[in-house]
C-alpha positions as CSV (number, residue, x, y, z in Angstrom):
1,X,0.0,0.0,0.0
2,X,1.2,3.5,-0.9
3,X,0.9,6.1,1.9
4,X,2.1,9.0,-0.2
5,X,-0.5,11.5,-1.2
6,X,-1.4,11.5,-4.9
7,X,-0.1,15.0,-5.8
8,X,3.5,14.2,-4.9
9,X,3.7,16.0,-1.5
10,X,5.8,14.6,1.2
11,X,4.3,11.9,3.4
12,X,2.1,13.1,6.4
13,X,3.8,13.1,9.7
14,X,2.2,12.2,13.0
15,X,1.0,15.6,14.5
16,X,0.8,14.3,18.0
17,X,4.5,13.6,18.2
18,X,5.7,17.1,17.4
19,X,4.2,19.7,19.8
20,X,5.6,23.1,20.6
21,X,7.1,23.4,24.0
22,X,4.3,25.8,25.2
23,X,1.7,23.2,24.6
24,X,3.4,20.4,26.4
25,X,2.2,19.3,29.8
26,X,3.3,21.5,32.7
27,X,6.2,20.2,34.7
28,X,6.0,19.8,38.4
29,X,8.4,22.1,40.2
30,X,10.6,20.7,42.8
31,X,10.3,22.6,46.1
32,X,13.7,23.4,47.6
33,X,14.4,21.6,50.7
34,X,13.9,23.7,53.7
35,X,16.5,23.7,56.2
36,X,15.5,22.9,59.7
37,X,15.3,26.2,61.6
38,X,15.5,26.7,65.3
39,X,12.4,28.2,67.0
40,X,12.6,32.0,67.6
41,X,13.2,32.9,71.2
42,X,12.0,36.3,72.2
43,X,14.2,38.3,74.6
44,X,11.9,39.6,77.3
45,X,14.2,42.4,78.5
46,X,13.8,44.7,75.5
47,X,10.1,44.1,75.4
48,X,9.7,45.0,79.1
49,X,11.8,48.1,78.5
50,X,9.5,49.1,75.6
51,X,6.3,48.6,77.7
52,X,7.8,50.5,80.6
53,X,8.5,53.5,78.3
54,X,5.0,53.3,76.9
55,X,3.4,53.1,80.3
56,X,5.4,56.1,81.6
57,X,4.4,58.1,78.5
58,X,0.7,57.3,79.0
59,X,0.8,58.1,82.8
60,X,2.5,61.4,82.2
61,X,-0.1,62.5,79.5
62,X,-3.1,61.3,81.4
63,X,-2.1,62.7,84.8
64,X,-2.1,66.3,83.5
65,X,-5.2,68.4,83.5
66,X,-7.3,68.0,80.4
67,X,-8.0,71.7,80.2
68,X,-5.1,73.6,78.9
69,X,-5.1,77.4,79.2
70,X,-2.2,79.0,77.3
71,X,-2.2,82.8,77.3
72,X,-0.7,84.4,74.2
73,X,2.9,85.8,74.4
74,X,2.9,89.2,76.1
75,X,-0.3,88.5,78.0
76,X,0.0,89.0,81.8
77,X,-2.8,87.3,83.7
78,X,-4.1,88.8,86.9
79,X,-3.3,87.1,90.2
80,X,-5.8,85.4,92.5
81,X,-6.1,83.1,95.5
82,X,-8.8,80.9,93.9
83,X,-8.9,77.2,94.5
84,X,-11.2,76.4,91.5
85,X,-9.9,74.1,88.8
86,X,-10.4,75.2,85.2
87,X,-13.4,73.7,83.4
88,X,-13.6,72.7,79.7
89,X,-15.1,75.7,77.9
90,X,-14.7,77.9,74.8
91,X,-11.7,80.1,75.3
92,X,-11.7,83.8,74.5
93,X,-8.2,85.4,74.7
94,X,-8.1,89.2,74.8
95,X,-4.7,90.8,74.4
96,X,-3.6,94.4,73.5
97,X,-3.4,93.3,69.8
98,X,-6.1,90.7,69.1
99,X,-9.2,88.8,70.3
100,X,-9.0,85.1,69.7
101,X,-11.7,82.4,70.1
102,X,-10.1,78.9,70.5
103,X,-7.0,79.9,68.5
104,X,-9.0,81.6,65.8
105,X,-8.4,85.3,65.3
106,X,-11.8,87.0,65.7
107,X,-10.9,90.7,65.8
108,X,-8.0,93.2,65.9
109,X,-7.4,95.5,68.8
110,X,-5.6,98.8,68.5
111,X,-5.0,101.2,71.4
112,X,-7.3,99.2,73.7
113,X,-10.3,99.3,71.3
114,X,-11.6,97.0,68.6
115,X,-11.2,98.4,65.2
116,X,-14.2,100.1,63.6
117,X,-14.5,97.6,60.8
118,X,-15.3,94.9,63.3
119,X,-18.1,96.8,65.0
120,X,-21.8,96.5,64.1
121,X,-22.8,99.0,61.4
122,X,-19.1,100.3,61.7
123,X,-20.3,102.4,64.7
124,X,-17.3,103.0,67.0
125,X,-19.7,103.4,70.0
126,X,-21.3,100.0,69.4
127,X,-20.8,97.3,72.0
128,X,-21.4,94.5,69.4
129,X,-18.2,92.9,67.8
130,X,-19.4,91.2,64.6
131,X,-16.5,88.7,63.9
132,X,-16.4,87.8,67.6
133,X,-20.2,87.0,67.5
134,X,-19.7,84.9,64.4
135,X,-16.9,82.9,65.9
136,X,-18.8,82.3,69.2
137,X,-22.1,81.5,67.4
138,X,-20.2,78.9,65.4
139,X,-18.7,77.4,68.6
140,X,-22.2,77.3,70.3
141,X,-23.7,75.7,67.2
142,X,-21.0,73.1,67.3
143,X,-21.5,72.3,71.0
144,X,-25.3,72.1,70.4
145,X,-24.7,69.6,67.6
146,X,-22.5,67.4,69.9
147,X,-25.3,67.6,72.5
148,X,-27.8,66.1,70.1
149,X,-25.7,63.0,69.8
150,X,-24.2,62.8,73.2
151,X,-26.4,63.9,76.2
152,X,-23.3,64.0,78.5
153,X,-21.9,66.9,76.4
154,X,-24.5,69.6,77.3
155,X,-24.2,73.1,76.0
156,X,-23.7,75.2,79.2
157,X,-22.9,78.6,77.5
158,X,-19.6,78.7,79.5
159,X,-16.6,80.8,78.4
160,X,-13.1,81.0,79.8
161,X,-11.8,84.5,79.4
162,X,-8.0,84.8,79.2
163,X,-7.5,88.5,79.4
164,X,-4.4,90.6,80.0
165,X,-4.7,92.4,83.3
166,X,-4.0,95.8,81.5
167,X,-6.8,95.7,79.0
168,X,-9.4,98.5,79.4
169,X,-12.7,97.7,81.1
170,X,-14.7,98.9,78.0
171,X,-13.0,96.3,75.8
172,X,-13.8,93.5,78.3
173,X,-17.4,94.7,78.5
174,X,-17.8,94.7,74.7
175,X,-16.5,91.1,74.6
176,X,-18.8,90.0,77.4
177,X,-21.8,91.7,75.8
178,X,-21.1,90.1,72.4
179,X,-20.7,86.7,74.1
180,X,-24.1,87.1,75.7
181,X,-25.6,87.7,72.3
182,X,-24.1,84.4,71.1
183,X,-25.7,82.5,74.0
184,X,-22.7,82.4,76.3
185,X,-23.9,83.8,79.6
186,X,-21.5,82.2,82.0
187,X,-17.9,83.3,82.4
188,X,-14.8,82.1,84.1
189,X,-11.7,84.3,84.2
190,X,-8.3,82.7,83.8
191,X,-5.9,83.9,86.6
192,X,-2.5,83.0,88.0
193,X,-2.7,81.5,91.4
194,X,-0.7,83.4,94.0
195,X,2.0,81.5,95.9
196,X,1.2,81.2,99.6
């Protein structure tokens, strides 16, 4: 029998015998032998030192008073013999240059008076300080929002006044009047405790 094709072409080869390398069956990889390792032994001394440092850090930070009152540079607080601890409240700092609400500049002070552009209707005789009112109203709205979600955080309308002892009484009165308009009716003054 003749296996050659009739047109004179070369004889057919078995296709299953010749496969490209990509189509061949995947080879199983040999895993490298793992060397026997010794179990890891932890040294307790460095771990104890680390935990001691962390403990000291936490004790130092949590033992301090949570209410921080920091007068601005150049502010001289009045002296008092009070024994009351500071309470958490919105802080209003009054210096000879600026009025701040919780580290936010609310108004500029020149010669012991708030500048005219910060007064209501730009009237120099007005007791109402517009940017101070806006900042305090924003703070009261924020505290009222917290009160909605957490009944323990009630809005008390309490301010801590950090005022230089040399500021004029008129300026202090304007700040307290404006604070009252923003629903802050209770005040605590920050003072330096006298040494006994």
